[in-house]
C-alpha positions as CSV (number, residue, x, y, z in Angstrom):
1,M,-78.9,-31.9,-1.9
2,L,-77.2,-35.3,-1.8
3,R,-75.5,-36.8,-4.9
4,I,-73.8,-40.2,-4.9
5,I,-71.2,-40.8,-7.6
6,Q,-69.4,-44.1,-8.2
7,S,-65.6,-44.1,-8.6
8,G,-64.8,-46.9,-11.1
9,S,-61.0,-47.3,-10.8
10,A,-58.1,-46.7,-8.4
11,A,-56.5,-44.3,-10.8
12,Q,-59.7,-42.3,-11.1
13,A,-60.1,-42.2,-7.3
14,K,-56.5,-41.1,-6.7
15,R,-56.7,-38.5,-9.4
16,Y,-60.0,-37.2,-7.8
17,Y,-58.2,-36.8,-4.5
18,T,-55.2,-35.1,-6.0
19,E,-57.1,-32.7,-8.3
20,G,-60.2,-32.1,-6.1
21,L,-60.6,-33.4,-2.6
22,G,-57.1,-33.1,-1.1
23,R,-55.9,-29.9,-2.7
24,E,-56.7,-26.3,-1.8
25,D,-60.2,-25.1,-2.5
26,Y,-61.3,-22.8,-5.3
27,Y,-59.5,-19.7,-3.8
28,V,-59.0,-19.8,-0.1
29,G,-55.9,-22.0,0.0
30,A,-54.7,-22.3,3.6
31,E,-58.1,-21.5,5.0
32,E,-59.5,-24.8,3.8
33,L,-60.1,-27.5,6.4
34,P,-58.3,-30.8,6.1
35,G,-60.1,-34.0,5.3
36,I,-61.3,-36.0,8.3
37,W,-61.7,-39.8,8.6
38,G,-65.0,-41.2,9.7
39,G,-66.8,-44.5,10.3
40,R,-66.5,-47.7,12.4
41,G,-64.4,-49.2,9.6
42,A,-61.9,-46.3,9.9
43,E,-61.6,-47.0,13.6
44,R,-60.9,-50.7,12.9
45,L,-58.2,-49.7,10.4
46,G,-56.6,-47.3,12.9
47,L,-57.6,-44.2,11.0
48,A,-58.6,-41.1,12.9
49,G,-58.3,-37.3,12.5
50,E,-56.8,-35.7,9.4
51,V,-56.7,-37.6,6.1
52,K,-53.2,-38.2,4.8
53,A,-52.7,-38.6,1.1
54,E,-50.7,-41.9,1.4
55,Q,-53.4,-43.5,3.5
56,F,-56.1,-42.5,1.0
57,K,-54.2,-43.8,-2.0
58,L,-53.4,-47.1,-0.3
59,L,-57.1,-47.7,0.3
60,C,-57.8,-46.8,-3.4
61,E,-55.4,-49.6,-4.3
62,N,-57.3,-52.0,-1.9
63,Q,-54.3,-52.0,0.5
64,H,-54.4,-51.7,4.3
65,P,-53.6,-48.0,5.1
66,D,-50.6,-49.1,7.2
67,G,-49.1,-50.8,4.2
68,S,-49.3,-54.3,5.6
69,G,-51.0,-55.8,2.6
70,K,-54.2,-56.4,0.6
71,L,-57.5,-55.4,2.3
72,T,-60.4,-57.3,0.5
73,A,-60.0,-60.5,-1.6
74,R,-61.3,-58.9,-4.8
75,N,-58.5,-57.0,-6.4
76,K,-59.3,-56.7,-10.2
77,A,-58.3,-53.7,-12.2
78,N,-61.9,-52.7,-12.7
79,R,-62.8,-53.1,-9.0
80,R,-65.3,-50.6,-7.7
81,V,-63.2,-48.4,-5.5
82,G,-65.8,-46.4,-3.7
83,Y,-68.5,-43.7,-3.8
84,D,-68.4,-39.9,-3.4
85,F,-71.3,-38.7,-1.3
86,N,-71.9,-35.0,-2.1
87,F,-73.8,-33.0,0.6
88,H,-74.9,-29.5,-0.5
89,C,-76.2,-26.8,1.9
90,P,-79.0,-24.3,1.2
91,K,-77.6,-21.2,-0.4
92,G,-78.6,-19.0,2.5
93,V,-76.4,-21.0,4.9
94,S,-73.4,-20.4,2.6
95,V,-74.2,-16.7,2.2
96,A,-74.7,-16.3,6.0
97,Y,-71.3,-17.9,6.6
98,S,-69.5,-15.8,3.9
99,V,-70.9,-12.6,5.3
100,S,-70.7,-13.3,9.1
101,G,-67.7,-15.7,9.3
102,D,-69.7,-17.6,11.9
103,E,-67.6,-20.8,12.3
104,L,-70.4,-22.4,14.2
105,L,-72.2,-22.8,10.9
106,I,-69.3,-24.9,9.7
107,G,-69.7,-27.1,12.7
108,A,-73.4,-27.4,12.1
109,V,-72.8,-28.6,8.5
110,Q,-70.1,-31.1,9.6
111,A,-72.3,-32.5,12.4
112,A,-75.3,-33.0,10.0
113,V,-73.1,-34.8,7.5
114,Q,-71.6,-37.0,10.3
115,H,-75.2,-37.8,11.5
116,T,-76.3,-38.8,8.1
117,M,-73.3,-40.9,7.3
118,E,-73.7,-42.8,10.5
119,R,-77.3,-43.5,9.7
120,M,-76.2,-44.9,6.3
121,E,-73.4,-46.9,7.9
122,G,-75.8,-48.6,10.3
123,E,-77.6,-50.1,7.4
124,V,-74.7,-51.2,5.2
125,E,-74.5,-54.9,4.2
126,T,-72.1,-57.2,2.3
127,R,-72.9,-60.1,0.0
128,V,-72.6,-63.7,1.4
129,R,-71.6,-66.4,-1.1
130,V,-69.9,-69.0,1.1
131,D,-71.3,-72.5,1.5
132,G,-73.6,-72.0,-1.5
133,K,-75.4,-69.0,0.0
134,N,-76.7,-66.1,-2.0
135,E,-77.8,-63.5,0.5
136,T,-76.7,-60.3,2.2
137,R,-75.5,-59.8,5.8
138,L,-75.6,-56.6,7.9
139,T,-72.1,-55.4,8.8
140,G,-72.8,-51.8,10.0
141,N,-69.4,-50.4,9.3
142,L,-67.8,-48.2,6.6
143,T,-64.7,-46.1,6.1
144,W,-65.0,-42.6,4.6
145,A,-62.9,-39.4,4.2
146,S,-64.9,-36.2,4.5
147,F,-63.8,-32.9,2.9
148,L,-65.6,-29.6,3.5
149,H,-65.4,-26.9,0.8
150,K,-66.6,-23.4,1.0
151,T,-67.1,-22.2,-2.6
152,A,-68.5,-23.2,-6.0
153,R,-66.5,-23.4,-9.1
154,P,-65.7,-20.0,-10.6
155,V,-67.9,-18.2,-13.0
156,D,-66.1,-15.4,-14.9
157,G,-63.1,-16.1,-12.6
158,V,-65.0,-15.5,-9.4
159,P,-66.4,-18.3,-7.2
160,D,-69.6,-18.0,-5.2
161,P,-70.1,-19.0,-1.6
162,H,-71.2,-22.7,-1.5
163,L,-70.7,-24.9,1.6
164,H,-70.6,-28.5,0.6
165,V,-69.0,-31.7,1.8
166,H,-67.5,-34.6,-0.2
167,S,-67.6,-37.9,1.9
168,F,-65.6,-40.5,-0.1
169,V,-66.8,-44.0,1.0
170,F,-64.4,-46.8,0.3
171,N,-65.8,-50.1,-1.0
172,A,-64.9,-52.1,2.0
173,T,-66.7,-53.3,5.1
174,F,-65.6,-55.8,7.8
175,D,-67.7,-59.0,8.1
176,D,-67.5,-60.1,11.7
177,T,-69.0,-63.5,10.9
178,E,-66.4,-64.4,8.3
179,G,-63.7,-62.3,10.1
180,R,-62.5,-60.5,7.0
181,W,-62.8,-57.3,4.9
182,K,-65.2,-57.6,2.0
183,A,-66.8,-55.4,-0.6
184,A,-69.7,-53.3,0.7
185,D,-73.1,-53.7,-0.9
186,L,-74.2,-50.0,-1.2
187,A,-76.9,-50.6,-3.9
188,E,-79.7,-50.1,-1.4
189,T,-78.1,-47.0,0.0
190,K,-77.9,-45.5,-3.4
191,R,-81.6,-46.3,-4.0
192,N,-82.5,-44.6,-0.7
193,A,-80.5,-41.5,-1.5
194,P,-83.7,-39.2,-1.3
195,F,-84.4,-40.6,2.2
196,F,-80.8,-39.8,3.4
197,E,-80.9,-36.4,1.8
198,A,-84.0,-35.6,3.8
199,I,-82.2,-36.8,7.0
200,F,-79.3,-34.5,6.2
201,H,-81.5,-31.4,5.6
202,H,-83.6,-32.1,8.7
203,Q,-80.6,-32.4,10.9
204,L,-78.8,-29.4,9.4
205,E,-81.9,-27.2,9.9
206,A,-82.1,-28.3,13.5
207,N,-78.4,-27.5,14.0
208,V,-78.8,-24.1,12.4
209,Q,-81.9,-23.3,14.5
210,A,-80.0,-24.3,17.6
211,L,-77.4,-21.6,16.8
212,G,-80.2,-19.0,16.9
213,Y,-80.9,-18.6,13.1
214,A,-84.6,-18.5,12.1
215,T,-85.4,-20.7,9.1
216,E,-88.4,-20.9,6.8
217,E,-89.7,-23.4,4.2
218,R,-89.1,-22.5,0.5
219,G,-90.9,-24.9,-1.7
220,K,-89.6,-28.4,-1.0
221,R,-86.6,-26.9,0.8
222,W,-85.7,-24.6,3.8
223,D,-83.3,-21.8,4.2
224,I,-82.2,-19.1,6.7
225,K,-85.1,-16.6,6.9
226,S,-83.0,-13.5,7.0
227,V,-81.2,-14.3,3.7
228,S,-83.9,-13.6,1.1
229,P,-84.4,-15.6,-2.1
230,E,-83.3,-12.5,-4.0
231,V,-80.0,-12.4,-2.2
232,C,-79.5,-16.1,-2.6
233,A,-80.0,-15.7,-6.3
234,R,-77.1,-13.2,-6.5
235,Y,-74.8,-15.9,-5.2
236,S,-76.1,-18.8,-7.4
237,R,-74.4,-18.0,-10.7
238,R,-73.1,-21.5,-11.3
239,T,-76.6,-22.9,-10.8
240,K,-78.0,-20.4,-13.3
241,E,-75.2,-21.3,-15.7
242,I,-76.1,-25.0,-15.6
243,E,-79.9,-24.3,-15.9
244,S,-79.3,-22.1,-18.9
245,L,-77.3,-24.8,-20.6
246,A,-79.9,-27.4,-19.7
247,E,-82.6,-25.3,-21.2
248,A,-80.6,-24.8,-24.4
249,K,-80.0,-28.5,-24.7
250,G,-83.5,-29.5,-23.6
251,V,-82.3,-31.4,-20.6
252,T,-84.9,-31.9,-17.9
253,D,-84.0,-35.2,-16.2
254,V,-82.4,-34.7,-12.7
255,E,-79.6,-37.2,-13.3
256,A,-78.8,-35.8,-16.7
257,L,-78.8,-32.3,-15.3
258,S,-76.3,-33.4,-12.7
259,N,-74.1,-35.0,-15.4
260,L,-74.3,-31.7,-17.4
261,G,-72.9,-29.8,-14.4
262,A,-70.1,-32.3,-14.1
263,A,-69.3,-32.1,-17.8
264,T,-69.0,-28.3,-17.8
265,R,-66.8,-27.9,-14.7
266,R,-64.2,-25.2,-14.9
267,S,-60.9,-25.3,-13.1
268,K,-61.1,-24.6,-9.4
269,K,-58.2,-22.2,-9.5
270,S,-58.9,-18.5,-9.2
271,S,-56.3,-15.7,-9.6
272,L,-58.1,-13.6,-7.1
273,S,-57.1,-13.3,-3.4
274,L,-59.5,-14.0,-0.6
275,R,-59.8,-10.2,0.0
276,D,-60.7,-9.6,-3.6
277,V,-63.3,-12.3,-3.7
278,R,-64.9,-11.0,-0.5
279,Q,-65.0,-7.5,-2.0
280,K,-66.8,-8.8,-5.0
281,W,-69.3,-10.7,-2.8
282,E,-70.0,-7.6,-0.8
283,E,-70.6,-5.6,-4.0
284,R,-73.7,-7.8,-4.6
285,I,-75.3,-6.9,-1.3
286,S,-77.3,-3.6,-1.1
């Protein structure tokens, strides 16, 4: 699955980093991977490797990450800061990782996200309004920070395995023709989200198969063949919780269902240790 969520203010984006992206995950703490910079825009800004909080927050404020000054000309309080691109893996991939500890699966997920983000980046445009023009121009560069998480939000105090990636894309792209940073026009990217979602899942399946895992089609999706739908269901309690709420409220629209999940989020924190959580996971497997 791919969800694209707009961040409407610098304060909201910085809070999102502090409370969600940049902090430890739902239980694993030091096991979590650091955020990683991506995109041709990041290269131009001198950003590479691990995401640092100060760099992220400066970009939220529309400042150059080295502190040298304003990035784009538009600097209003209600400026669109960026978008959070959420990539969610098939449940069987998450379960296989939680049981086997196969770190190559993490690499497969990250590579699929990177591939998809680069495809998006290649089509990004900016609006052109100089000299009376009213058009768009291809720029082909973006700046994003990707964070991989390994679990879902807890249900009854216990999180389930859930590999997913947040790629936060900043609302800035460099226009070579005008020689300056400008707001990115991502409206077409949002409209084409189903297309990019398909690219992500196609690439992830190919990556997983290359590691030696057999896959199979399951309705409109695919999953690892050796992880049965019944086993996957045992590790999808958060999904079941949202579906039950949706049924009770009569919610059927896909976007409304997504909003319902966001509105009913619990704290990421869990009092259980990694060993305790793994024991509870193993108890669900015959």
